[in-house]
C-alpha positions in Angstrom: 48.9 -42.4 -107.7 48.6 -41.9 -111.5 49.5 -38.7 -113.2 47.2 -37.3 -115.9 48.7 -37.2 -119.4 46.8 -35.4 -122.2 47.1 -37.3 -125.4 48.4 -35.6 -128.5 46.6 -36.0 -131.9 49.2 -38.5 -133.0 49.0 -40.5 -129.8 45.2 -40.5 -130.1 45.4 -41.7 -133.7 47.7 -44.6 -132.7 45.5 -45.5 -129.7 42.4 -45.6 -132.0 44.3 -47.9 -134.4 45.0 -50.3 -131.5 48.6 -49.6 -130.6 49.5 -50.3 -127.0 53.2 -49.2 -127.1 53.5 -45.5 -127.6 56.8 -43.6 -128.0 57.2 -41.2 -125.1 58.4 -38.6 -127.6 54.8 -38.2 -128.8 54.0 -36.5 -125.5 56.8 -34.0 -125.6 57.7 -34.3 -121.9 60.8 -35.5 -120.1 59.4 -35.7 -116.6 57.2 -38.8 -117.1 57.4 -41.7 -114.6 55.2 -44.3 -113.0 51.5 -45.0 -113.8 49.7 -42.6 -116.1 46.1 -41.9 -116.9 45.7 -40.8 -120.5 43.1 -38.1 -121.0 41.4 -36.3 -123.8 42.3 -32.6 -124.4 38.8 -31.6 -123.6 38.5 -33.9 -120.5 37.6 -37.5 -119.9 40.1 -40.3 -119.6 41.0 -42.8 -122.3 43.4 -45.4 -120.8 45.7 -46.4 -118.0 49.4 -46.9 -118.7 52.8 -47.3 -117.3 55.7 -45.0 -118.3 58.8 -47.1 -119.3 61.6 -44.5 -119.6 64.4 -47.0 -120.2 62.7 -48.1 -123.5 61.2 -44.7 -124.3 57.7 -46.0 -124.3 54.3 -45.6 -122.7 52.9 -49.0 -122.1 49.1 -48.8 -122.5 47.6 -51.4 -120.2 43.8 -50.8 -120.1 41.3 -48.8 -122.1 38.7 -46.8 -120.1 35.8 -48.9 -121.3 37.3 -52.0 -119.7 36.3 -50.6 -116.3 39.6 -50.7 -114.4 40.2 -47.8 -112.1 43.8 -48.9 -111.4 46.3 -51.5 -112.4 45.8 -53.7 -109.3 45.1 -57.3 -108.5 41.7 -57.3 -110.2 43.2 -56.1 -113.5 46.0 -58.7 -113.5 43.7 -61.5 -112.6 41.5 -60.6 -115.5 44.4 -60.4 -118.0 45.7 -63.8 -116.8 42.3 -65.4 -117.0 42.0 -64.4 -120.6 45.5 -65.5 -121.4 45.1 -68.9 -119.9 41.8 -69.4 -121.7 43.6 -69.0 -125.0 46.3 -71.5 -124.1 43.7 -74.0 -123.0 41.8 -73.5 -126.2 45.0 -74.3 -128.1 45.4 -77.5 -126.1 48.8 -76.5 -124.7 48.1 -77.5 -121.1 47.4 -81.1 -122.3 50.1 -81.4 -124.9 53.2 -80.3 -122.9 54.7 -78.5 -120.0 56.6 -75.7 -121.8 54.9 -72.8 -123.7 54.2 -69.1 -123.4 51.6 -68.1 -120.9 51.6 -64.3 -121.5 53.0 -62.5 -124.5 53.2 -58.7 -124.1 50.7 -56.4 -125.8 49.0 -59.4 -127.6 47.7 -60.4 -124.1 47.1 -56.9 -123.0 50.3 -56.6 -121.0 52.9 -54.7 -123.0 56.4 -55.0 -121.7 55.8 -58.3 -119.9 55.9 -61.9 -120.8 55.7 -65.3 -119.1 56.7 -68.8 -120.0 55.5 -72.0 -118.3 58.0 -74.8 -117.5 56.2 -77.6 -115.6 55.2 -76.4 -112.2 57.1 -73.2 -112.6 57.1 -70.1 -114.7 59.5 -67.4 -115.7 58.2 -63.8 -116.0 60.2 -61.2 -117.9 59.9 -57.5 -117.2 61.4 -55.5 -120.1 62.3 -52.4 -118.0 62.8 -51.5 -114.4 59.5 -49.4 -114.4 57.6 -52.7 -115.1 58.9 -54.6 -112.1 55.9 -54.0 -109.8 53.6 -55.0 -112.7 55.7 -58.1 -113.2 55.3 -59.1 -109.5 51.5 -58.6 -109.8 51.5 -60.8 -112.9 53.6 -63.5 -111.2 51.2 -63.5 -108.3 48.1 -63.9 -110.5 49.8 -66.7 -112.5 50.7 -68.6 -109.4 47.1 -68.5 -108.2 45.3 -69.2 -111.5 47.8 -71.5 -113.2 48.5 -73.5 -110.1 52.2 -72.8 -110.2 54.6 -73.7 -107.4 57.0 -70.8 -108.1 57.7 -68.0 -110.5 61.1 -66.6 -111.3 61.0 -63.0 -112.2 63.8 -61.6 -114.5 64.5 -58.0 -115.4 65.6 -57.8 -119.0 67.1 -54.4 -118.7 69.7 -53.0 -121.2 73.2 -54.2 -120.4 72.1 -57.1 -118.3 74.3 -59.6 -120.2 77.4 -57.3 -119.7 76.7 -57.2 -115.9 76.8 -61.0 -115.7 73.0 -61.7 -116.0 69.7 -60.2 -115.2 68.4 -59.1 -111.8 66.0 -61.7 -110.6 63.8 -62.9 -107.7 61.5 -65.8 -107.0 57.9 -65.8 -105.8 56.9 -69.0 -104.1 59.1 -72.1 -104.2 62.6 -71.9 -105.8 62.8 -74.2 -108.9 65.7 -76.7 -108.9 68.9 -75.7 -110.6 68.1 -78.2 -113.4 64.5 -79.0 -114.3 63.3 -81.5 -116.9 60.1 -80.6 -118.8 58.3 -82.1 -121.7 57.3 -80.2 -124.9 54.9 -82.2 -127.1 56.2 -85.4 -125.5 59.9 -84.5 -125.9 62.0 -84.0 -122.7 64.3 -81.0 -122.4 66.5 -79.7 -119.5 65.9 -76.1 -118.5 67.8 -73.9 -116.1 65.3 -71.3 -114.8 67.5 -69.3 -112.5 70.7 -68.9 -114.6 71.1 -66.1 -117.1 68.5 -64.4 -119.3 67.6 -67.6 -121.2 66.4 -71.0 -119.8 67.8 -73.2 -122.6 64.4 -73.7 -124.3 62.9 -70.9 -126.4 59.1 -71.4 -126.5 58.7 -69.3 -129.6 60.6 -72.0 -131.6 58.3 -74.9 -130.5 56.5 -75.5 -133.8 59.7 -75.1 -135.9 61.5 -77.6 -133.7 58.8 -80.3 -134.0 58.4 -79.7 -137.8 62.0 -80.8 -138.3 61.1 -84.5 -137.7 59.5 -84.9 -141.1 62.6 -83.2 -142.8 65.4 -85.0 -141.0 64.8 -88.7 -141.7 67.8 -90.2 -143.5 69.5 -86.8 -143.9 72.9 -85.6 -142.8 72.1 -82.7 -140.5 74.2 -79.8 -139.4 72.9 -77.6 -136.6 74.9 -74.4 -136.5 74.6 -72.1 -133.5 73.3 -75.2 -131.8 73.0 -73.7 -128.3 71.4 -76.4 -126.1 70.8 -78.7 -129.0 67.0 -78.6 -129.1 66.9 -78.7 -132.9 69.5 -81.4 -132.9 67.3 -83.6 -130.6 64.3 -83.3 -132.9 66.4 -84.1 -135.9 67.9 -87.1 -134.2 64.5 -88.3 -133.0 63.2 -87.9 -136.6 65.7 -90.4 -137.9 68.6 -88.3 -139.2 71.5 -90.3 -140.6 73.9 -88.0 -138.7 73.6 -84.8 -136.7 76.5 -82.4 -136.1 76.0 -79.7 -133.5 78.3 -76.7 -133.7 78.5 -73.8 -131.2 81.2 -71.6 -129.8 80.3 -72.6 -126.2 81.5 -76.0 -125.0 79.2 -75.5 -122.0 76.0 -75.4 -124.0 77.2 -78.3 -126.1 77.4 -80.3 -122.8 73.8 -79.3 -122.2 73.0 -80.4 -125.7 74.4 -83.9 -124.9 72.2 -84.1 -121.8 69.2 -83.2 -123.9 70.0 -85.9 -126.4 70.5 -88.4 -123.5 67.1 -87.4 -122.0 65.5 -88.7 -125.3 67.1 -92.1 -124.8 69.8 -91.3 -127.4 73.6 -91.9 -126.8 75.6 -88.7 -127.4 78.6 -91.0 -127.9 76.9 -92.7 -130.9 79.1 -92.0 -134.0 76.0 -90.6 -135.7 76.2 -87.6 -133.4 79.0 -85.0 -133.3 79.5 -82.0 -131.1 82.1 -79.3 -132.0 82.9 -76.1 -130.2 83.8 -73.8 -133.0 82.8 -70.6 -134.9 80.1 -71.7 -137.3 81.5 -69.7 -140.2 84.9 -71.2 -139.9 83.4 -74.7 -139.4 81.5 -74.3 -142.7 84.7 -73.2 -144.5 86.6 -76.2 -143.2 83.8 -78.5 -144.0 83.6 -77.2 -147.6 87.3 -77.6 -148.0 87.2 -81.2 -146.7 84.4 -82.1 -149.1 81.8 -82.6 -146.3 78.1 -82.3 -147.3 74.9 -81.9 -145.3 71.4 -82.6 -146.7 69.7 -80.4 -144.0 71.5 -77.3 -142.6 70.0 -75.4 -139.7 71.1 -71.8 -138.9 69.6 -69.7 -136.1 72.3 -67.1 -135.3 72.1 -64.4 -132.7 71.1 -60.9 -134.0 74.3 -59.6 -132.6 77.2 -61.3 -130.8 80.8 -60.4 -129.8 81.6 -63.8 -128.2 85.2 -64.8 -128.1 86.3 -62.6 -130.9 83.9 -64.2 -133.4 81.6 -61.2 -133.8 78.4 -61.5 -135.6 76.0 -58.8 -136.8 72.9 -59.9 -138.6 72.7 -57.4 -141.5 76.4 -57.4 -142.1 77.2 -61.1 -141.7 74.1 -63.2 -142.6 74.5 -63.1 -146.4 78.0 -64.4 -146.2 76.9 -67.0 -143.7 74.2 -68.2 -146.2 76.9 -68.3 -149.0 79.2 -70.4 -146.8 76.3 -72.7 -146.0 75.5 -73.2 -149.7 79.0 -74.6 -150.2 78.2 -77.6 -148.1 74.6 -78.3 -149.2 74.3 -80.4 -152.3 71.7 -79.8 -155.0 68.3 -80.9 -153.6 69.5 -80.2 -150.0 67.5 -78.1 -147.5 68.5 -74.9 -145.8 66.5 -73.9 -142.7 67.2 -70.3 -141.5 65.9 -68.2 -138.7 66.2 -64.6 -137.4 64.8 -62.9 -134.3 64.2 -59.4 -135.6 61.9 -57.8 -138.1 64.2 -54.9 -138.5 65.7 -56.6 -141.6 63.7 -59.0 -143.8 65.4 -62.3 -143.7 64.5 -63.1 -147.3 66.5 -60.1 -148.4 69.6 -61.3 -146.6 69.0 -64.8 -148.1 68.8 -63.4 -151.6 72.1 -61.6 -151.1 73.7 -64.9 -149.8 72.4 -66.9 -152.7 73.8 -64.4 -155.1 77.2 -64.5 -153.4 77.2 -68.3 -153.7 75.8 -68.3 -157.2 73.2 -70.8 -156.2 69.5 -71.0 -156.8 66.9 -72.0 -154.3 63.1 -72.5 -154.0 61.3 -71.2 -150.9 59.4 -74.1 -149.4 57.9 -72.4 -146.3 58.0 -69.1 -144.4 56.9 -69.1 -140.8 56.9 -67.0 -137.6 55.6 -67.0 -134.1 53.3 -69.8 -132.8 49.8 -69.0 -131.6 50.7 -68.8 -128.0 52.7 -65.6 -129.0 49.8 -63.3 -130.0 50.6 -59.9 -131.3 48.6 -56.8 -132.3 48.0 -56.0 -136.0 48.8 -52.4 -135.1 52.3 -53.4 -133.9 53.7 -55.7 -136.7 57.2 -55.1 -135.2 56.2 -57.4 -132.4 56.2 -60.4 -134.8 59.9 -60.7 -134.6 60.5 -64.3 -135.5 61.3 -65.2 -139.2 62.0 -68.8 -140.3 62.6 -69.9 -143.9 62.9 -73.3 -145.4 64.7 -73.5 -148.8 65.5 -76.2 -151.3 68.9 -75.6 -152.8 
């Protein structure tokens, strides 16, 4: 049962501009919950939505003119059909087994996302109020995309502190370790452990663009995680690849990913070091080590093992430390997963600290299987820069 919610002038303006995530504060009520039917002050309804109190948003799912009376099976089937048509038009079903199937408001499903990994998918619900919608999405994906199973994860606040997200599986459980191909490159994913699977689909085009940069270069992959960037650099003919991450566990996973590509992790060209990236850079600079291509994709925030990192506070210093190990003519590839702070501003600060000059070679963001709305620019969170020092 939907409750009627009269739109305010500001909410009406944002709806007309195409927004599909509206702040609950616009409606001046604290008792909102569940499905909602947005109506005009003088009568007549405008849209169907879901109240997401944990994120303080009203998720607008369908406009009145689309002809849906409720957010039921017919609605989710239509949304999935349209989302899959885009991915087929992009050639993603033919070119690999790992990509985004549904991306929030850009696919008409704000607060929800889904990634394909071979015969399985992972659906993310970004608030408890979206769980039923996530189950309906998972069911539609299983039927229309021919999936054997879908893992549903609740990305609620504090999930990491509680040891991981709440999750459930619809259909067949995926194996603990699953190998999938992305543009012909094999990677190992873990679909049932933690928030992340080990392969971020939003970084696909950045990963595969590294091949043309890496040949003959000495590469350092800081914050290496499962080594996906390291694998592409190695496959691209890098002279050496050093992978650095605080977690020895993910570096073991990185070795497995390298091995899956027919490369020997024990080859002296490849090094794996469990260390804080900033300290590693300082030691490398002091030892006279140099890297022709340095990759840095730090977390927005981390308090891991006492080596805390906060993007706005620490990124400029990280860039300055990186400059100390990149020779003139070397390349610095940097990424950030938030639009809250322009990455280029942080880079300018870092270059000033290092007293180095750089040319911006490219500036990139999300790939086309991550569509977003022009009215919600904050949804285009990924920033990636390539600089020549």
